[in-house]
C-alpha positions as CSV (number, residue, x, y, z in Angstrom):
1,M,-27.2,14.8,48.7
2,L,-26.3,11.6,48.2
3,R,-28.9,10.8,45.7
4,V,-27.5,13.3,44.0
5,A,-24.0,12.4,43.7
6,L,-25.5,8.5,42.9
7,S,-27.3,10.0,40.0
8,F,-24.3,12.5,39.3
9,F,-22.1,9.0,39.1
10,I,-24.4,6.8,37.1
11,L,-24.9,9.7,34.6
12,A,-21.3,10.1,34.2
13,G,-20.5,6.5,33.9
14,I,-23.3,5.8,30.7
15,S,-21.5,8.6,29.1
16,V,-18.4,7.2,29.4
17,V,-19.7,3.7,27.8
18,A,-21.7,6.0,24.7
19,L,-18.5,7.8,24.3
20,R,-16.9,4.2,24.2
21,A,-19.3,2.9,21.3
22,D,-19.3,6.0,19.5
23,D,-15.8,5.4,19.4
24,A,-16.1,2.3,18.2
25,T,-18.2,2.4,15.0
26,V,-15.5,5.3,13.9
27,K,-13.7,3.6,10.7
28,P,-10.0,3.5,10.9
29,R,-8.8,6.4,7.9
30,I,-6.4,5.6,5.0
31,L,-4.5,8.2,2.7
32,V,-3.8,8.0,-0.7
33,F,-1.5,10.0,-2.3
34,T,-1.5,10.5,-5.6
35,K,0.8,13.4,-6.6
36,T,3.4,13.4,-9.1
37,A,5.9,15.6,-11.0
38,T,7.1,13.9,-13.2
39,F,5.0,11.3,-15.6
40,R,1.3,11.2,-14.4
41,H,-0.3,7.9,-15.2
42,D,-3.8,7.4,-17.0
43,S,-4.8,5.4,-14.5
44,I,-4.4,6.5,-11.5
45,P,-8.2,7.8,-11.1
46,D,-9.2,3.8,-11.6
47,G,-6.6,2.8,-8.2
48,I,-8.2,5.2,-6.4
49,K,-12.1,3.7,-7.3
50,C,-9.9,0.5,-6.7
51,V,-9.0,1.7,-3.1
52,R,-12.8,2.9,-2.0
53,E,-13.8,0.7,-3.1
54,T,-12.1,-2.3,-1.7
55,M,-11.6,-0.7,1.6
56,A,-15.3,0.7,1.6
57,Q,-16.4,-2.1,4.8
58,D,-12.9,-1.7,7.0
59,A,-12.0,2.2,6.5
60,D,-12.1,5.9,5.5
61,V,-10.7,6.3,2.3
62,D,-9.1,10.0,2.0
63,Q,-7.7,10.6,-1.4
64,T,-5.2,14.0,-1.9
65,E,-2.3,15.8,-3.9
66,D,-1.6,18.5,-1.5
67,S,1.7,17.5,0.5
68,A,0.3,20.1,2.7
69,L,-0.6,17.7,4.6
70,F,1.8,15.9,5.4
71,T,1.9,17.5,9.2
72,K,2.6,14.9,12.4
73,D,-0.9,15.9,13.7
74,N,-3.0,15.4,10.2
75,L,-0.7,12.2,9.3
76,A,-1.9,11.1,12.9
77,K,-5.5,10.7,11.9
78,Y,-4.6,7.8,9.5
79,R,-3.5,4.1,9.9
80,A,-1.8,4.3,6.7
81,V,-0.6,6.2,3.7
82,V,-1.2,4.7,-0.3
83,F,1.4,6.1,-2.6
84,L,-0.6,5.5,-5.4
85,S,1.8,6.1,-9.0
86,T,3.2,8.5,-7.1
87,T,6.7,9.9,-9.4
88,G,9.4,12.4,-8.2
89,D,9.8,15.2,-6.2
90,V,6.4,15.5,-3.8
91,L,7.9,16.1,-0.5
92,N,9.8,19.4,0.9
93,D,11.1,18.5,4.0
94,E,9.4,19.2,6.5
95,Q,6.8,16.5,4.8
96,Q,9.5,14.6,4.7
97,A,10.2,14.4,7.9
98,A,6.5,14.0,9.5
99,F,6.4,11.2,7.1
100,Q,9.4,9.1,8.2
101,E,8.1,10.1,12.2
102,F,4.5,8.6,10.9
103,I,5.8,5.0,9.5
104,E,8.7,4.4,12.3
105,S,5.7,5.1,14.6
106,G,3.9,2.6,13.6
107,G,1.6,3.8,10.6
108,G,1.6,1.8,7.3
109,F,2.8,2.2,4.1
110,A,1.6,0.8,1.0
111,G,3.6,1.6,-2.4
112,I,1.8,1.0,-5.6
113,H,3.8,1.2,-9.4
114,A,5.1,4.4,-9.6
115,A,5.8,4.9,-6.2
116,S,9.3,3.6,-6.7
117,D,9.3,6.4,-8.9
118,T,9.3,8.5,-6.4
119,E,11.7,10.6,-4.2
120,H,15.1,9.2,-6.0
121,D,17.1,11.6,-4.1
122,W,16.4,10.9,-0.3
123,P,18.1,8.3,1.3
124,W,14.7,7.0,3.9
125,Y,12.6,7.0,1.4
126,D,15.2,4.4,-1.2
127,E,15.6,2.9,2.2
128,M,11.9,2.0,3.3
129,I,10.8,1.3,-0.6
130,G,13.3,-1.3,-1.1
131,A,14.8,-0.2,-4.4
132,H,14.0,2.5,-6.9
133,F,12.7,2.1,-10.8
134,A,15.0,2.1,-13.3
135,G,12.6,1.3,-16.4
136,H,10.5,-0.6,-18.0
137,P,9.8,-2.7,-21.4
138,A,6.9,-2.9,-23.6
139,I,3.5,-3.5,-21.8
140,Q,2.9,-7.0,-21.7
141,Q,1.6,-10.8,-20.1
142,A,4.4,-12.1,-17.8
143,T,4.0,-15.0,-15.2
144,V,4.3,-13.7,-11.0
145,I,5.9,-16.6,-9.4
146,V,4.8,-16.0,-5.9
147,E,7.2,-17.5,-3.2
148,D,5.8,-16.7,-0.4
149,R,1.7,-17.3,-0.5
150,T,1.4,-17.0,3.7
151,H,1.2,-13.2,3.8
152,P,-2.5,-11.6,3.3
153,S,-1.5,-10.2,-0.1
154,T,-0.6,-13.5,-1.6
155,E,-2.6,-15.4,-0.7
156,M,-5.4,-15.8,-1.9
157,L,-3.1,-15.9,-5.8
158,S,-1.4,-19.4,-7.1
159,E,2.1,-20.7,-7.1
160,K,1.9,-18.9,-10.8
161,W,0.0,-16.1,-11.7
162,Q,-0.3,-14.7,-15.2
163,R,-0.8,-10.7,-16.2
164,T,-0.4,-8.5,-18.3
165,D,1.8,-5.0,-17.1
166,E,3.6,-2.4,-17.1
167,W,6.7,-4.7,-15.6
168,Y,9.5,-1.9,-13.7
169,R,12.9,-2.9,-13.9
170,F,14.6,-1.6,-11.0
171,K,18.4,0.4,-9.9
172,R,18.8,-2.9,-7.5
173,N,17.4,-6.2,-6.7
174,P,15.9,-5.5,-3.1
175,R,16.1,-9.5,-2.1
176,K,19.6,-8.0,-1.4
177,V,18.3,-5.2,1.1
178,D,18.3,-6.2,4.6
179,G,14.9,-6.4,5.7
180,I,13.0,-6.9,2.3
181,H,11.3,-9.7,2.8
182,V,10.0,-10.4,-1.1
183,L,6.8,-12.0,-1.7
184,A,7.0,-13.0,-5.6
185,R,9.3,-12.2,-9.0
186,L,8.9,-11.9,-12.4
187,D,10.1,-15.4,-14.5
188,E,11.8,-13.3,-17.1
189,S,12.2,-16.6,-19.7
190,T,8.0,-15.1,-20.0
191,F,9.1,-11.7,-21.4
192,E,11.1,-9.2,-23.3
193,G,13.5,-7.3,-21.2
194,G,13.4,-8.1,-18.0
195,G,16.4,-6.5,-17.4
196,M,16.8,-7.7,-14.0
197,D,19.5,-11.3,-14.4
198,G,17.0,-14.0,-13.8
199,D,16.0,-12.2,-10.4
200,H,13.3,-10.2,-10.1
201,P,11.5,-9.4,-7.0
202,C,8.0,-7.5,-7.8
203,M,6.0,-7.5,-4.1
204,W,7.7,-7.6,-0.9
205,W,7.1,-5.9,2.7
206,R,9.5,-4.2,5.5
207,N,9.3,-2.9,8.2
208,M,10.9,0.5,8.9
209,K,11.1,0.6,13.4
210,T,7.7,0.0,14.5
211,G,5.8,1.0,10.9
212,R,4.9,-1.9,8.0
213,C,5.6,-0.9,4.4
214,W,4.5,-2.8,1.5
215,Y,4.8,-2.7,-2.0
216,T,3.3,-4.1,-5.6
217,A,5.3,-3.1,-9.3
218,G,1.4,-3.8,-11.0
219,G,-1.0,-1.5,-11.3
220,H,0.3,0.6,-14.6
221,T,-3.2,-0.4,-16.9
222,K,-7.0,0.4,-15.7
223,E,-7.5,-3.1,-16.5
224,S,-5.7,-4.1,-13.2
225,F,-8.0,-2.1,-11.2
226,A,-10.8,-4.0,-12.9
227,D,-8.8,-7.5,-12.1
228,P,-10.7,-9.3,-9.3
229,L,-7.6,-10.7,-8.0
230,F,-5.6,-8.0,-8.4
231,R,-8.2,-6.3,-6.4
232,A,-7.9,-8.6,-3.7
233,H,-4.3,-8.3,-3.9
234,I,-4.0,-4.9,-3.3
235,K,-7.2,-4.6,-0.4
236,Q,-5.0,-7.2,1.3
237,G,-1.4,-5.1,0.8
238,I,-3.0,-1.9,2.5
239,L,-4.4,-4.1,5.1
240,W,-2.4,-5.4,6.4
241,A,0.3,-2.1,6.3
242,A,-2.5,-0.7,8.1
243,I,-2.5,-3.5,11.0
244,L,-6.3,-4.3,9.7
245,E,-5.9,-7.5,8.5
246,K,-8.5,-10.3,8.6
247,P,-7.7,-13.5,10.2
248,N,-9.9,-15.7,7.7
249,K,-8.2,-16.8,4.4
250,P,-10.1,-14.7,1.7
251,A,-11.9,-17.3,-0.5
252,A,-10.6,-18.1,-4.2
253,I,-11.0,-15.2,-6.7
254,E,-10.8,-16.1,-10.6
255,S,-8.5,-13.8,-11.9
256,K,-9.2,-11.9,-15.2
257,T,-6.1,-12.1,-17.5
258,V,-5.8,-9.2,-19.8
259,E,-4.7,-9.7,-23.0
């Protein structure tokens, strides 16, 4: 009986070790949400491809436009949710409650471009996103002034970053919102139609209880998602939101300026 008992515990121990080894090989998951209720960006497929490619070694990426997947049980599968140029009212009351609980319980949020043109009438989302879209001038080149190069999503950038995009102006200055940490702003002297009285944040982060929230205003153009620097910026923002960022500083990356 003693030998049988010992054999059982040895086998049980092997099984536990095996299970732990299997668990260690399972990649974390990221959900990319691309539902639109108003304007739809034709760069969304490029954005999805960019996230899939840049996150390939770090996480498995699911993409959906089905808001019915915003339930407590389903969101529990993910480390972060990316709103990629979502627009308008995309979640009902129950879905909003599940998403809010997910973020405030430690889930991550990464908002790209029109994520700030989403859920204008939901006060909690307005607080989380920091500032809502108000309008934009024509697509043009502008200089991004990087204020904080210690964050994983900006440490690969130079102090001044010239790039072409559709530059959103916002209903309020996110710098004046408690909890918002601005990473970069636009130099309004370098483009037409800035509309933010000379202080024009375009990247920022905040915490919502134990959840991390990150936003970048770039990403209107298809070309944005082919720019190595913008791709690295997006990747590191998502990793940071998901609490998966790497401790090593990324190597220098040459930007492709889109004229």
